[in-house]
N, C-alpha and C positions, 0 to 999 in steps of 0.2 A: 683401746682396740676399736678400730672402725669397722662397723658392720656394713658389709656390702649389700646394697639393694639391687636385686635383680629385676630388671625391667623386661616384661614380656612384650616383645615386639611382634608377636604372632597376631595377625588380623583376627577380629571377631569372626567366629564361624557359626554358621547355621545351615541346616539342610545338607549335611555331609560335606561341609567345607566350603560352601559357596559364600563369598563375601557379601556383606549386607548391601554394599553399594550396587551389586549386580542384581540383587533380589528385585529391586524396583524395575530394572530393565527387563528381567525375565517375565515378571508379572505384566509389564506393559506390552511386551511382544505377544504373550499369551492372549491378553485381552484384545489386542489388535487383530490377531488371526482368528480368534473365536467370536469376535463381535458380530460378524455377519450371521453366524449360525445362532447366536443367542437372540438377536433381534428377529431372525426368521422364526425361531421357535415361539418367541413372545407374540409375534404377529399372528401366527397360526393359532395359538391358544385363544387370543382375543377374538379372532375370526370365528372360532368354534363357539365361543360364548355368545357372539352376536347372532349366530345361526340359531342357537337355542332360544335366545330372546325373541327372535323373529317368529319361530314356529309357536312360541307361547303367546304371541299377540302383543308383545311389549315393543311397539314400533319405535318410540323415541330412544329407548335403551339400545335397541338393535342398530338403529342408524348411527348413533354416536359410537357404538363399539366398532361398527364397520369402518367408520371414519378413522378411529384411532388405529385400528389394525392396518389400514391402508397407509397411514403416515409412517408407521414403524416399518412396514414392508418396503417403502421407498428408501428409507435409511439403509436397510439391509441390502437392497439392490445396488445402491450407489457404492457402498463399501465393497461389495463383491466385484463390481466392475474394476475398481482400482487394484484389488488383490488378484484379479484374474490374469494380470500381466506377469505375475511372478513365475519364473520357470519351475517346472516340476510339480507345483501344487496349483497352478493356474486353472487346470481343468475342474478341480473340485469347486473352486469359487465361481466358475462359469455355470456349473450346475446350480449353485446357490443363487446366482444372479437370476437364472431362469425361474427357479422356485419362488423367489421373492416377487418377481414380475407377475407370475401367475396369481399369487396371493393378492397382489395389488389390484389386478384386474378383476379377480373374484370378488373382492370387497367393493369395487366399483359397481359390479352387477348387484351385489347385496344392497348397496346404498340406493340404487335406482329401483330395486325390486320392492322395497318397503312401501313407497308411495303408490307404486303400480298395483300391488295387491290390495292396498287400502281402497284405491279407486274402483277396483274390480268388485270388491265386496259391497261397497256403497252402491254401485250400479245394480247389483243383484237385489239388494234391499229395496231399492227404488222400484225396480221392475215388479217385485212381489208385494210392495207396500201399497198404501192407499193415498199417499200424498202425491200431488202434482210436482213434477220435476222436469228439468231440461235434459232430455235424452241426448240431444245433439252435443251439448257441452260435456255431458258425462262420457260419451263415446270418444270425443276429441281428446279428453284427458287420457283415456286408455290407449288411444292410437299414438299419442305423443310419448307415453311411457314405453310402449312397444318399440317405437323408433329408437329411443335411447338404448334400450336393451339390445336391439339389433346391432347398433354400433359397438356396444361393449363386447358382444359375442364375436363379431367379425374381427375386432382388434385382438381378442384372445386367440382366435384361430390363426390369424396371420402371424402373431408372435410365436405361437407354438410350431407352425409350419417352418418358419425361418430357423428356429432353434433346432428343429429336427434335422434340417439340411446341414446344420453345423455339428451333427452327431451328438447333440445333447441327449443323454439317456432319458432324463425325466420327460423331455418333450416327446420322444418316441413312444414312451409308455402312455403318456396322456392322449396322444393321437389314437392309440390302440384301444383306449378305454372309453373315450368320449366321441360320439357321432356328431361332430360339429355341423356337418351338412344337414342332418336332421334338425338340429336346433335352429339353424338359419332358416330352413324351410318353415319350421314351426312359427317363428316370430314374424317372418315376412308375410306368411298367409294369415297369421293372427292379426296383423295390422290391417289387412284387407277386410277381414271379418269385422274388426272393430269399427272401421270406417262405414260399414253398411248396417251397423246395429240399429240406428234409428229407423231405417226402412224395414228391417227385419222385425222390429218391435212395434210396427204400425204407427209411426210418428205422424204421418200424413194421411195414410189410409189403413184402416184396420186389417190385420192379418190373422188368418185362422189356419192352424196346422192340425193334421191328423196325427195323433199319438197312439202308436200301437203298443199295447202291453203284451209282451211275448213271454209266455211261461216256459222257461228253458228246462223245467222239469219234465216237459213233454217237448223234446227237442225237435226243431224244424229248421229248414235250410238257412233262414236269416236270423235264427236265434231261438224261437220257441213258438208254441201254438198261440194264435191270436184269440184269446178267450174274451178279451175286452178291448175297447179302444176309447180314446178321449178326443174331444175337440177343444183345442186351446186357442183362445182369442186374445190378441194384444191390440190395445189402442193407446195412442199417445205415449208409447213407451212402457205401458203397464199391462200386467196380466189382468184382464177384466173378466174372463170367464173360463171355467174348466168344467166340462161335463163328461162323465164317463158313461159309456153305453155297453150293454151286453151284446156281443157279436151275433148271438143267435136271434135276438130280437130284430137286428138289422137284416140278417140273412133271410128271415121270414118274409121280408117285404120285397124280395127280388122276384121280378116277373120274368118268365121265360126260362129257357134252358141255356146254360153255358157249359160247353164241353170241357171237361177237366183234362189235365195231362194223364196219360195212360197209367202211370204208377198210382195216382190218386184213385183212379177208377178200379184198377186191378187189386191194389193192396189195402187201400183205405176203405174201399167199398162204397165210394161216393159216385153216384151217377151224374151229379151236377157239380159245378164249381161255385164256391162261395167266397165271401170276404175272409172267413176264418182260415181258409186254405190258400189264400192269395199269395203267400210268401213262399211258394214252392221253388222259385228260382233263387239260387244262392247269391246272385247279383242283386244287391238291395235296391239300386235305382230302378231296375226292371220290376221287381216285386212291389216297390212303392207306387209306381205308376199304375200297376194292376190294382192295388188296394184302393187308390183314388178312383179308379174306374168303377169298382164295385160300390164304393161309398156313394158315388153320384147316381148309379142305377138303383140302389136300394133306398137311399134317404134323400136323394136330390140335393146333396151337399157337395160344394166344391171348396177346395182348400188350396193353400199356397205352398204346401210342402208336407213331408211326412217324416216323423221321427219314430224310431223303434227303440224300445228299452226293455231289457230283461231284468231278472231279479237281482243280479249281482251288484249293480250300482246302488240300488235301493238298500240292499243289505249293508254296503259299505257306508252309505250316508247315515244309516241308523247307528253305526258305530260312533259317529261324531255327535249325533243329536241325543243319543241315549233313548230310553223308552218313550214311545209315543202313546199317550192314553186316548183311546176312542171312547168317549162318554156314552155314545149311543149303543155301544156293544159291551161296555163295562170291561174293557180289557186293555192290557199294555201290549204294544207291538215292539219287539226288540230285534236286533240283528240275529239273535239265536233262534227266535221262534217265528220269524217272518214267514217262512215257507209253510210251517205246520198250521199257523193260525189262518193264513190266507187260504190254504187248501181247505181247511175245515169250513170257513165261512162261504167261500165262493163255489166250491165244488160239491160238497156233501149235500144231499137232498136237493140238488139243482135240477131244474127242468126248464126247457126253452120257454121264454116269455116272462119268467120271474125277474124282478128287479133287485133281487138279493145281492147278486154279484156286483152290479153297477153301484149300488148304494154303499157297499162296504169299501170298494176301491175308491169311490169319490171321497168318502170320509178319510181314508188313509192318505190319499194324495193331498187333500187340502190341509190336513193336520200336519203332515210332514213338511209341506212348503211353509206353513206358518211357523213351525219350530225352527226352520233354517234361518228365518229373519231374526230370531231371538238369540242366536248362538254367539258365543264369545269369539274373538278374532282367531284364536288357535283352532277352534272347532270349525269355523268357516273355511280355514285352510284345508281341513280334513275333507270337507264337502267338495271343494274345488279339486282336490287330489283324486277323490273318488270319481268325479266326472271326467277328469283327464284320463285316468286309467281305464275308465269305461269306454271312452272313445278309442283309445289305442287298442284295447282288447276286443273291440267289436261287440261290446255289450250295449253301446249306444250307437245308432247309425242315423245319418241325416241325409235327406234328399229335399232340396229346395228348388223352386221354379226359377229364381233369379240366377242367371248364369254366372255372374261375378262371384256371388256367395258360394254357389255350388262348386265352382272350380277351386276355390280356396279350400273347402272341406275335402274335395277329392284329392288335392295335392297332399293333404295331411293323412290321407287314408281313412278319413272319418265318414266316408259316404257308403262304406260297405260294399263297394263294387268289386267284382272279380276282375282284377287288373291283368292286362297282358304285359308281362315283365319285359324290361329292356336292360341291357348291361353294357352299353357302349359299343364302339366299333370293334369288329373282328371278335365278337363274343357270342356264344350260343346261350340264349336265355331259356333256361329250363324252369319248369314249374310243377308243383304238385299241391293238391289240396283235398281234404276229405270233407264230405257233406253228408251228415246223417239226418234222417227224417223218421221220427217215431210215428209209425202208422198203426200202432196198437191201441190208440185212443186211451192211454193211461199216463200216469205221471212217474213211470218207472225210472226215468233218467236221474232221479234223486239217488238211486242206488247204483248207478253205472260208473265203473272205473275204466280208464283207457290207458294204453301204452302204445307208442308208435315207434317203429324202427324203419328207417329209410336207408337204402343202399343204392349208390349210383357208381357204375364203372364206365369211365370215359375212355374211348379209343379214337383212332383217327377217322373212322367212318360211321360210328354209332355210339349210342349211350344206352347201356342196359340198366334197367331200374327194377327194384323190388321194394315194395312197401308192405310191412306187416302191421296190421292193427289188431291189438289184443283187447278184447272187450270182456270185462268181468261183471256179471250181474250179481250183486250182493243182496238182492231182495230176498225176503223170507218166502219160501214156497207156499206158506199158509195164506198168503194174500191172494192166491188163485190167479185168475186171468190178469189181474192188475200187476202181477210180478213178472210177466213175460215181456221181453224187449223185442218187439217186432220192428226191425230197422231197415228202411230202404236206404242203402249205403251207396254213395257215389264217390268216385275219385276223379279229380280234375287233372288233366295232363295236356301237354302241348299238342297243337292241332296236327303236327307232322308225325305223331306217334303211331306205332303199330302195337295194338294190345295183344298180349300173349295169353295170359290166363289169370283166373282168380280162383283160389282154392281155400276152402274152409277146413280148419283143424279143430276138432273137439275131442281132446284126449287122444286116443288111438284111432279115432274115426277121421278119415280124410274124404272130403267131398269136393268135386269140381263143380263150381257154380256157373250158370249160364249168364254171361254179361249182356247188358242192354245198353249199347252205345248210342250216344247222341252228339251231334255236331252243335257246338255253341260258338258264340262270338269269341274268336281268339283262342279257343281250346276245345278239347273233347271231354265228354263226360261218360263214364262207364258206371252203370248202376247194377246192383244186385240186391236181392232180398235176403236178409240174415235174421235169424231168430235165435235169441239166447234165453234159455229158461232160467228161472231163479236158482241161484247157487252154482251156475255153470260159467265156464270161461271158453271163449272161442278165439282162435287166431284166424284172421282173414288176410290172405297173402295175394297181393296184386303184382303182376309182372308185365312190363311193357318195354318197348325199344323205341328210341327216337333217332331220326337221321339215317335209317337203314338204306343201304344201296348206293350212297354217294359219299364222297369224302367231304367231311364237314369243314367249311371254309372259316375256321376260327382258331385263334390262339388262346382264347380265354373262355372260361366257363362260369356262368352265373346261375345260381339256384335260388328260386323263390318258393318258400313254403308258406302256404296260406292257412291261417287259423280260421276255423269255423266260428261264426257268431254263436254265442250262447254256451260255448264250452269253457271250462276253467283251465287251470294250469296242468294240462296233460303232459306227462313225461315223454320226451322224444329223444331218440338217438339217431344221429346223422353220420353216415359213413360215405366218403367220396374217395375214389382211387382211380389210378390210371393216367396215362398221357403225360407223365412227368409233371403233374400239377404242383404248384406251390401256392402258399397262402399269404405270403407277405403282402400287406401288413395286417392280416386278420389273425389276432391272437386266440380267437375262440376255438379254432380247430387244432387238435393235437395229432402229431405225427404218430402213425401206428407202425408196428413191426413190418407190415406188408408194404409199407411205402405210401399208404393212403392217409386220409385225415378223418378224424372222428370228433364229434361234438355231442355232449349230453346236456340237455337243458329241459325246461318246461315251456310249453307252447302257450305263453300268455299273450303273445301278439305275433304278427307275421315275422318270418325270418328271411334274411337274404345273405347269400355268400357269393363272393367273386374270387375265382382262382385263375391262375395263368400257368403256362408252361414254364 
């Protein structure tokens, strides 16, 4: 009997019946179509690691990681270009192509940023150090680095703009999130500043600058009360002298009478005008020139510029340096106790003529600068960031005599000027800004909280405005007169505006205040005196109209909201409605049910919006 052998001719099966010979093809196709995304993800991950290495001060690792990430991004970009021609799925790969291109350019920026920051920190060390160095060569390195970064940013902006015109979603979102024009302005003016650094640092002729220490716990128009000032001298690119003076000692040497602004006379009770109150104008260049004038009349000192700084940048710098030990006072100064310790040392038991305040601030300034030179690379980045944020937030303001230097700082908004806004052709440039001045001669601003609400209704022939400032005084009533906030409050509005009213609300109490209008360069100022007792809250409501009586010849509307120097991140709500306005391409504003637009944020720096019909 012959046994029959049955031969199974059914193909080997796996994965639900898929032949083995097709498995390789399927995997190959999957890998082919997924490869651009896999490499894109890998590039993004390595780029993130490079960034972490960079902020940790690991320059070589950061640069090598940026290089690796860029190389992988190039591969992803090229693969995406090829697959972008496939019908149906091509759009997905065009998005991936743009994403890879952006990562490539971002890595190029990172590669060039590493040596630039290193050159910057070395320059700072040289300026603050004792060794002789070549300031011209150092500034040229920085200038060259900025030029490379400028090209990188322009390339990125151009690539994003072109992709946006091709309806690439990622490009449109990137344009809405990143202010490329601001970045380009920053680097282009930074290059100008870098080119003039040797002159600014006294390479050929020594330079001396007036440094105003403004205590924003006693808020004033340009940041805070000028309790002390320093004279900073640079020679051959190095800081050679820093002396701190008590402002009352200088004011005691003023001969003659200087008539003060009426609010200083009426509300501060000063019959004379002094250096300590010279920053009454919110326009810092104006106040800086006045401070120079007082310095010359009181101490016969002339300077090459003025810099104002309040407590915020110092506090942020202390977060990077850690505690600063002052041996003469046997105390540590930290970011957490800066105000309390400074207040205790320079204000308590103070009387005009004593050197107590100047001695303490001199010790603090010199020790802080000394610690900065000893910091690790990542800590130095923290100091640079604190300075940059301080300049943007108007906690540091600069006025220099050299026109080229000053124009560069002005273009960046670092001069503290009250700018007259522009928004292009066929556009109405609106503006608003609040200016507070503590005329109660106390440090109660430590306890003050604010909230701002701004409403604008735009029609064909006028713009109605309402701004409500809520001020809460959280001080303990047990502090007595030191807990009362006596505030001379001004609002800055366009010069063509007609002021309507200012009303104060305190619980159920409603009081109409008498405004004090003043014409200023490019705007109007409306001032009122407001007093808020400890534990109380007041709402101050300003109303005004712009463009009344004539049809406004514009199709676009621009709004500039100015942040006051010395204030922190106060919450603000902006509402704009009327005239069929649209916000494209501004994603910050949210469409409301009433057809207007709303935006909630914190006022850490100036805001600008541009809308059109």
